[in-house]
C-alpha positions as CSV (number, residue, x, y, z in Angstrom):
1,M,158.3,30.0,-83.7
2,P,155.6,28.2,-85.6
3,K,152.1,27.8,-84.3
4,A,150.7,24.4,-83.4
5,Y,147.4,22.7,-83.9
6,W,145.1,20.1,-82.5
7,V,143.5,18.1,-85.3
8,A,140.6,16.1,-83.9
9,R,138.4,13.6,-85.8
10,V,135.5,12.4,-83.8
11,D,132.4,10.2,-84.0
12,V,129.8,11.4,-81.4
13,H,127.6,8.7,-80.1
14,D,125.5,10.8,-77.7
15,P,125.1,14.4,-79.1
16,E,123.2,15.6,-76.0
17,A,125.9,14.4,-73.6
18,Y,128.7,15.7,-75.9
19,K,127.4,19.2,-75.3
20,G,128.7,18.9,-71.7
21,Y,132.2,18.3,-73.1
22,V,131.9,21.3,-75.5
23,A,130.9,23.5,-72.5
24,A,133.6,22.1,-70.3
25,N,136.5,22.4,-72.8
26,A,136.1,26.2,-72.9
27,A,138.0,26.6,-69.7
28,A,141.1,24.9,-71.0
29,F,140.9,26.5,-74.4
30,A,140.5,30.0,-73.0
31,K,143.4,29.5,-70.5
32,Y,145.8,28.4,-73.3
33,G,144.7,30.9,-75.9
34,A,143.2,28.3,-78.3
35,R,141.4,29.4,-81.5
36,F,139.0,27.2,-83.5
37,L,139.9,27.2,-87.2
38,V,137.5,24.3,-88.0
39,R,134.6,23.2,-85.7
40,G,132.4,20.7,-87.5
41,G,131.1,21.8,-90.8
42,R,131.0,20.0,-94.1
43,S,133.7,17.5,-94.9
44,K,134.7,14.8,-97.4
45,A,137.3,12.1,-97.0
46,P,138.6,11.3,-100.5
47,E,141.2,9.0,-98.8
48,G,141.1,7.2,-95.5
49,T,138.4,6.6,-93.0
50,P,136.1,9.6,-92.3
51,R,134.7,10.6,-89.0
52,S,131.5,12.5,-88.5
53,R,133.1,15.6,-86.8
54,N,136.4,17.3,-87.5
55,V,138.0,20.1,-85.5
56,V,141.2,22.1,-86.0
57,I,142.4,24.2,-83.0
58,E,145.3,26.7,-83.2
59,F,147.7,27.4,-80.4
60,K,150.6,30.0,-80.2
61,D,153.2,27.1,-80.3
62,Y,153.7,23.4,-79.8
63,D,154.5,23.5,-76.1
64,T,151.2,25.4,-75.4
65,A,149.2,22.9,-77.4
66,V,150.7,20.0,-75.4
67,A,150.3,21.8,-72.1
68,C,146.6,22.4,-72.8
69,Y,146.0,18.7,-73.6
70,H,147.7,17.6,-70.3
71,S,146.1,20.3,-68.2
72,P,143.7,19.6,-65.3
73,E,141.0,21.8,-67.1
74,Y,141.2,19.7,-70.2
75,A,141.3,16.4,-68.2
76,A,138.0,17.4,-66.7
77,A,136.5,18.0,-70.2
78,K,138.0,14.8,-71.7
79,A,136.4,12.7,-68.9
80,L,133.0,14.0,-70.3
81,R,133.9,13.3,-73.9
82,E,135.4,9.8,-73.7
83,P,132.2,7.9,-72.7
84,V,130.1,9.5,-75.5
85,S,132.5,9.6,-78.5
86,T,135.3,7.8,-80.3
87,G,138.1,9.8,-81.9
88,D,141.6,10.7,-82.6
89,I,143.5,13.8,-81.6
90,L,146.8,14.8,-83.2
91,I,149.0,17.6,-81.8
92,I,151.2,19.0,-84.6
93,E,153.6,21.8,-85.1
94,G,152.9,24.2,-87.9
95,Y,155.4,25.1,-90.7
96,D,157.0,28.5,-91.0
97,G,159.4,27.7,-93.9
98,P,159.5,28.7,-97.6
99,Q,156.4,28.1,-99.7
100,P,156.3,27.0,-103.4
101,G,156.5,29.8,-106.0
């Protein structure tokens, strides 16, 4: 079964208040076995509209990734994020098939 990912692109409007979201989301991510692959860092958008912060979080499978997003633990964290940022979150299933070469 392929892994799944949250891909988040965020513009943070209040970095101090956003720290509360970062602290609060740890409960949901720990419960659902999430693992950060990208958490900020340098980025460039050669196509499309960039955001200031990009995050990729890995989950064991798609159902777990969706369950984490809809969990009460993440809902509490999300309530702290929404007033201080604008962004997009995509939940996507990974690919386990053949590769080129």
